[in-house]
N, C-alpha and C positions, 0 to 999 in steps of 0.2 A: 468531755475531750480526757481522750485515753493517752498518758505520756508514760516513756519508759520510768520502774523502780529502780532499776538495775545495769549496769554497763558492764560489755566485754570491753576494756579498751586495747590492749594487748597482751604481749608483743609480738610484731609481727613476726611471721614463722617460728612460732612457740607454741603451736596447739590450740588457735583460738578457732578454727573452722572445727575441728573436730566436738570442742567443748561447747558451741556453740549448736553442734549436730548434738547433741547428747540433750542439753537444756532443751533445747523444740521437743522432744518427745517426755519430757516430766509433765506430767500432770498440774493443773494450778500454776505454770507457764507458757508465756505465749511470747515469741520474739517473731516478728517478722518472715517470711518467706527470703527478703533481701539480704543476708551478710554484706557488710561496708557499706552501710547507708549513707553517714558520714554529714550529715545536717548539722551536729552541734560544732563540726570545722567551717561551717560557714555561718557569719553573721546574721546573713537574713535571716535565723534561725528565731531571732527576737524579732521579727518583724509578725506584724499579726496574720499575713500571709505564710508568713515559712513556720511559724508555729502549728498551723493548721494544716500545712503540708507535712508534716511531723508526727502530727499524731495521726492523720491519715494512714499512715504507715501502720496502727495501732486498732484499725477501725474493726478488724474480724476479731480482735482479742475475746475471750470468751466473758460474763460476767464473772467479776472477781478474778481473775485471772493474774498474776505479779506481770508486770511486761518489762521487755527488756529487749536490749540490740545489741551486737558485735560490730565494732569498726575500728580497727588497729589505727586508723586516722589521730585516734585522738589519744594518743599514747607517742605520735613523733614529731617531739620537739626535733630542731626546730623549724622544720616544716611547716607547722601549726600550733600556733599561740596562741593564749588563753582558754585554748577550750577548757579547761577544768571549771575555772571563774566562770565561761558562757553556761557550762552544764548544772551548776549553783546557781545562775539565774533563772533558767528555762524549767530544772527538773526540780529545785527545791533542796533544803537542807537533809535532806532523807534517803538520797541518792545511796545505792550500796554498788561500790567498783568490785569490778573481778579485775585481774595484773596475771597475763602466766610471765615466768621467765623461761631461760633457757643456758645453756652455755654459753657464754657471750660471742665467743668466736664462732663458735658454730653457726648458732645463728646469723651472724654475717655472711657468711658463706651460701645458709639456706636462702637468705634475703639477695643473692648474687644471681643465683640458679633459678630463683624462680620470675627475677626480672630478665634476664637471660632469656631463660624460655618464652616470654610473652613479646621478645622482639627488642626490649624496653632497654636492655643493657649490652652494647658491642664491646665494651673493651675488655680486656684481658682480666682476667679473674685480680691477681697480684695485683694488679694496676689502678682500676676500678674503686678496690674496698680500700685503700689508702687516698685515691684521690677525691672523692668525695665524701664530705664529714657526715653523712645523715646513714653511712652503714654502722659508724661507729656512737653516732648518736642516740641512733636506735637499741642501740645495745647497752647504754648506760643505764641502769633502771630506776637506780634512786634518781636521777635527776630526773626522769622522765615521770614518778609518781610522786617530785615533790608539790606540784602544782594542788594534783588532789589529795593528797594528805592533809594541806595547807586549808583546801576550800571544802572539804569533808571529816575531816577527822581519820586520826589513823584506824580506830575501831569500825569503820566506812570501808575500807579499805582490804579486801581481801586479797593476799600475793599466795600464788600457786607453778610450782616445779614443773616446768613442762615434763621433765624426766623422771619425776615422780607419776603423776598424771599418767605416763603413758604406760608404767611398770603397776599401780596399782590402781587403775580406772573406777573400778567399781567405790574403793573408799576414798579417793577424791572426788568422784560426786556426788557422794554423799556429804561429803564437807562443803563444799558447796552449797549444795539443797540448805544444810543448814542454817547457812548463813543469811541465804535469799528466805527462810522461812518455812519452806514447804520440803511438802515428805519426796522422799527418792525413793524411785523406782525399783524393784524388785530385781526387774529384767539385768542381764547382763549387757553392760553400752558396747555398740561394736566396734570395731578396730580401726585405729587411727587414721586417721583422712586428713587426704590436701597435703601429702608428701609431697618435697618438691622432686625426688628421683621419681620419674617413670608418671608424672603428672602430664591427667589431659589436660591440653591449654586451650585455652578461650582468645586468640589473638585481638590486643582493643584493635576496632574498624570492621574487625571481619563481618561476616554475614552472622556466623554462630553467634557471636557476641550481640548484636544488635537484636538476637532470636531473647539469647539467657538474660538479656537487662530488660526486656518490653514489662510492662506493666501484665498483659494477657501469661506472658508465660510464668511471671512470679508468682501471680496473685489468684490464677485461675488454674493453671495444668500442674506446676511443681507441686502445691500441696498436697495434689491426688495425685503423685507419682511415688511409689516406693522408694527410699531411699538406693538400696540394688537396682531396682530398674534404672535409677538414673545412670548408676556409675555404668553398667551394660553398653546403656547410649552412649555413654560418653566417649567408653573405649570402640565401641564401635565406630563413631562418627567424628572423635576428633583426634590432632595428632599428639603423641606422645613428646614430655617434655625430651632431650635430648640427655644424653649421658654427661657429665662436668667431666672433661679430660684433665684440665690445668689443674696439677692440687696445689694446694697453698703451700709458699716456700717457708722455712724455717725464716726466714727471717722479715718473713711479710707477716706472720705470727706474733714475733719479736715485738715486729712495731706496734702490731693492730693491742696488744696486750700492753705496753709501755702507754697507746693513749686512751685505752680505755683503764689505767691504774688501778685502783684498789677498788673503786665503786661500784662498776660491775658484779666482778665475780666476787665483794660482799652480800649485795641482795642477792645474788643467785644463791649463794651461798648459808644465806640467813632464811628463804623463805622454806613454807613449812613441810616437813615429813606428814604424813597425814597420821601416821600413828601414834602419834599424841606431840610431836617436838612446838616448839613454840613457832608460831603463825601471823606474820604481822598481820592486822587487820581480821584475824577472827574476835566476832563477838566476845564481849566480856560478858559473861554470867551473869 
């Protein structure tokens, strides 16, 4: 039974899709075609049937490959609690964790834009981000990471800044591969993917959603479609996210920063510069 040896747990709207794509191309690693499987957010994964269903996602992994998956639900407290502890029980103490952070207020706005584009958020920007506690909660990076560090130890949690990742993509990928114990590819990674602005969207419940999440597409068709071709098909077939016309007001920004306090900015600033600054979770020599 194959199960993950590493997880990309978030943060939502902080570059996880780009990192998932980059790592999917690294020899020696295997990530299933479905991003965001979220099995560990469900207590059923600890049942024999749930564990078997989770393992089935990795059945196609080559012999000797290190398996991993990417689910931002794993760092979405308070929506999903107990995930780190469940991961320790299901996957064991050797699991490695990767977490991306981003300017916390920018991440909040991107989350709103994403949900608004999907039709899951209908309130105005400045109302929504103050009314729903999850916008701020998902940007409280130290708080989100606390159970993972407690369950696996700081040395097994790698934290990366989104801004550094986008600016120094190849160097960051080398850091991640070193953390996972595999050689980084020589090819230059592709451009950043899944930005909210202009993103092609698959609305929940639509015919395209049923196709995109079907086992046939994910495991029989998608693995054989080059990324460029998939992107061109999305451009031809899917609507684009409407541009965000409502700006974040200074008053809303100030209130968000007040609610975030020092925790999220500190966690964000403390993460690594891939050129040698300290990185929480970097393997000890």
